[in-house]
C-alpha angles and dihedrals in degrees: 000000000000093000091051091054091048090049091050092047091049090048092051092049090052093048094048095040095047098043114121110255120209109233112219117206118210098214131017120201112200109224092205119086139164123237130201108189115184093173135269109027096332097110130142123194125191114200138163139217133178132207143155094262130042092232092055092044092050091049093046091049091052091050091046092050091048090051094050092043090053089051089058103037099033123199096329117135104264142140125231128223119194127204128177109236097185149317135221143158120257125173094345092309129107110236126199128195113208133186118213116195125189125211133177119265 
């Protein structure tokens, strides 16, 4: 009887310990983005980021837009203007689309 209980307990520990756990990410940066390049420093990038809160999603979308804009414009002296394009819920996350436009200083 005692060995059966130990075997059941050991089996439960294996089942619980080896169960696949779903990893939840706090913030998701979408690697895809759209670019409108009119030449020189007149560039507009639309990017997206998702998070559990709107504030975090908005901040992540700005950072993502800045990163993608820098990959197009480079290190040239420019300013950045952000504008929220839209927001929606996808897979229990709040997603924000953000446009980042560069302009000469």
